[in-house]
N, C-alpha and C positions, 0 to 999 in steps of 0.2 A: 451772594452774587459772585460768579466766577470771574476773576481778572485774567487778562491775557497773559499767558506764560511765555517769557522770553527764553528761548532755547539756545544752548551751545551744543553743536553737533561735532563730535570727534570721530572722524573716519568717513570717507565719502565714496567707499566702494559700493558694491551691489546693495547691501543692507542699508548703508548710509543714505543711498538715493531713495530707498523706500521711506525711511523716516523723514528725510527732507521734504519729500512730496506730501506726506501726510501732515507735517507741521504747516507747510504752506497752504494746504487746503482746509485747515482747521480755523474756525472763527475764534477759537480760544487760545491760539498759539501763534508765535512768530519766530522766525529764525534770526537770531541775533548775532551768532558767531558760527563760523565754519572753520574747522581745523583739520588739516591733513599734512603730513610731512612732505607730500608731493603737492606743491603749490598749485599746479595746474588743476588737480582734482578739486581742491578747495575753491579756487577762483571760478571754475566753471559751474560748480554747485551754487555759489553765492550769486553768480550772474543770473541763474535761473530762478532762485528762490529768495534772494536777498541775504543780508548779513555781512558782518565784517569777516576778513580772511586772515588766517595765521597758519604757520607751520608748527607752532609750539603750543601745546595744550596749556601750559602755564599762563599764557595770555588770556585764555578763556576764563580760567578760574580767578584770575586777578582783575578782570575787567570791571567788576562791580555792577554790571548791567545784565546779569544772567540769572534767571530764576530756576533753571533746571538744565541738566546735562543728559545727552544721549551718547552712549559709548557704542560706536559701531566699528571700532578699530579691531585689529587682530587680537586673538584670544590672549596672547602673552602680555598684552597691555592692560587687560581688564582690571585685575586686582589693584594695580598701582593707581589707576584712574579712579576707581571706586574710593580708594583711600584718600586721593586728592579731593574728591567731592566731599568726603567727610570733613577733611581739614577746612574746606571752604564753607561748610554748612549748606551745601547745595544739593537738593534732591537729584537722584540719578536713576536713569533707566539704562541698564547694561545688557547687551546682547549675550546670548548663551555661547559656550559654557562660561561659568564664572571664572574658571581657570582650568589648566590641565594638571595642576599640582595641588592636591588637597591640603598639603602642609601650609601653603601660602594662604589658602582660604581660612584655615583654622587660626592662623595668626591674626586675622582681621575680624574674626567672628564676634568676639566679645565687644569690641569697639563698635562694630556695626549695630549690634543689638542695643547698645546703650545710647546710640547717637540720637534717636528720635527722628532721624531724617528718613524720608521715604527712599528706600532702595528697591527698585523693581528689576527683576530679571526677565529677559525677553522670551519667555515661554508663551508665545502668543496664542498657541493652540487652545489654551483655556478660554480664549475669547472668540474662538470660532463659533458662530451661532448654532451650527448643527451639533457640535460636541457639547456646547454649553446647554443646549436643550436636553440632550440625552442625560447629561449630568444632573440637571434639575429633576428629571423624571426618576432617576435612581434615588436621589435624595428624598423625594416625596413618597417613595415606596411603591412606585408603579410595578416593580418586578419583585417585590418582597425583599428578602435579604440577599444582598449581592454575594454571589458565590464564585463567579468566573468573569474575568474581563479579558477580551481578546483585542489586541492592537496590531494592525497591519500597516507597515510603512515601507514602501519601496520607491526608490528614486528612479526617474527615467533613465539616468546614465550616471556613471561614476563621476566624482569631482575631477577637476583638472589635475594632471599628473604632478605639477609642482606643489599642489596643496596637500596631497596625500601624506608626505613625510612630516608635515607640521600640523596635521589635523588632530592628532591625539588618538587616532584609531576610531573605528566605526562606533564603539560604545560611547566614547566621549564626544564624538562629533555628530553622529546621526541618531543613535539610540537615545541620546540624552533627552531629546524632546519627548520620547516615549516613556522614559523613566518619570519625567515630570507629569505626563498625562496619567500614568499609572497611579501616582501619588495624589493626583486630583480626585481620584475615586477611592483609592486605598492608601491613606496617609501612612499607616504603620506597616512598613515592609520589614520583615525580620530575616529573610534569607533569599539568596540569589543563585540560580543555576543557569549557566549559559553555554552555548555551543556556537562556534564559529567555523566557517569554511571558506575556502577560496575556490570557486568553481568556474569562473570565467575571466578574471582579470589578472594577467601575469604582472602588471604594474603594481597592483595592490599587494599581491603575494610577495613581490620583490622587496616591499617595505615591511614585511612581516605582519600585515594586517589581513582582515577578512573582508570579503565582498558580500557575504551572506551570514546571517546570525539569527538564532532563536534563543530567547531568554524566558525563563519562568521565574516570577517573583512570588514569594510566599507571604501572605498577609498575616498579621498577628491573630486575626479572628478566623483563620483558615482559608481565606480567599486565595484564589490562584489567578495570577495575571500572566498571560502569554503575549510576548512581543515577537513579531516576525519582521525581519528586515532584509532588504536586498538593495544592492547598489545599482541594479538595473531592472527595468520593467518595460517590456516591448509595447505594452498597451497604454503607457502614460503613468502619471504620478498616482500611485496606488495608496490611498489614505482611507482606512476603514476602522470602525470601532464597534464592538459588540459587547453588551453587558447582559449576563445571564443570571437570573435570580431564582428564588424559591417559588415564585408565582408567575414568571414569565421572562421575556427577553426583549431588549430594545437594541437597535443597531443603526449606524450611520454608514451608508454606502459611499461610493466615489461620486464626486461632483463633476458633471460635464457642462458643456456650453449650452445645451438645449435638452428639453425633455422629449423632443420629437423622435419617434422611431419609425423605421420603414420596413415594410414587408414586400418581398419580391421573390422571383424565381431563384436568385442567387443567394438570398439570405432572408431570415425572418428576425423581427425585432431588432434590426440593425439601428445603431445610434451613433452619434458623433463621438470622437475620442474624449477621454477624460482630460481635464485641465492639465496643461503641460508640466508645470513645476510649482514650487511652493509660492513663488511671487504671485501667481494667479490664484492658486487654491486658497491661500491664506491672506489675500489682500484685505478682506473685510476684517479679519482678526487683527491684523496690524493696525488698522484704523481704530478699532475698538480698544485695543491695548493703549494706544496713545491717548485716547479720550479719557480712559480710566486713570492714566498716570497724571494727566492734567488736573483731574479732580483731586487726586492725592496731593499734588503740589499745592492746591488751594485748600487743603485741610481735611479732605474726606479720606476714609480708609481706602487703601488700595486693594482691589478685588483680585489681583493676579498674584503671580509668584514673586516672592521676596528673596532676600539674601539666604535665609535658611533653606528655602526650596532649591536654590542654586547649589548650595552645599550638599543637600540630600541627593540631588540628581547626580552629582559628581561621585559621591560615596557609592551609589548604586552602579555607576559606570565602572569605577575601579573594581568593585566586587565582580561585575560581569567579566571584565578582562581577566581577572585572576581565575575565575571559574572556568572560562573558556581555555585558559592555558593549562590548567591542572586537571580538569574534569571533576573537580570537587564542588559541592555546594558550599557557598560562602555565607556565613552568618553575619548579619550587619546590625548595627545599633545606630539609628538615625537621631537619637536623642541629643 
């Protein structure tokens, strides 16, 4: 029988609000502590969803009444807070990326593996019902041997200007989700080729980053994974997936608000725009991710991404950044 999991939430920004809402709406979870260095954010979140309030994460770990931690704070805090969770013996769900510096991740790797504590990384797209169904179809052989995987991910607009210099760049911030999705289908990636360009955003170019990117991942069994990214999309949040195999093809198209289409003199097969952004497109995935993590806290295996997956995604992101900078294919070892 599943017991109600008491959560400590660290970080009450946009992602923190998603997690707070899902915890509050779950019959198997409750919000016990809310932590943010900006007390107003913590207080307003606790007022809506319940829980004690603090500006210091140490209070959450020392309270003795927390069963699990959600880390929704800035990326630079992630590794230290995961380490604090290990110190306290508390299961943790941490948002992506695991860190921007692979050396910090490597220093915690052995300890994380030996801890026996559930460590979940917030690659929620594995829990998207459409992508999960496609993944199941590939696994059961509906398309024969997987040969090519195509991932398209385009944001409606660039991130805020003040976020760009601390984002870690497009590969560590945006493509990182696609790297994990690639490994969901092709776990053993051995080489990375990437190209980046700045075609529309002077602000992104000013910070030495790309607003558009294409990555090719090479699988150990010859599979090819193509990832296409852009920081803008005039027609909405563009999220598509296609798997091609020896006997067929399966794909997931964009999700809209309705299946209704209109025919008229001005257009044919006109339909409503796609969902606006990730908060809408992946709302169900966030809920399913939390439910799976609650089950893991209660002793079941976690079905999503863990510490090693977070590390692997960062290794691929670093390789893509190096490839885009040099033009060379980068060989990787994810072992």
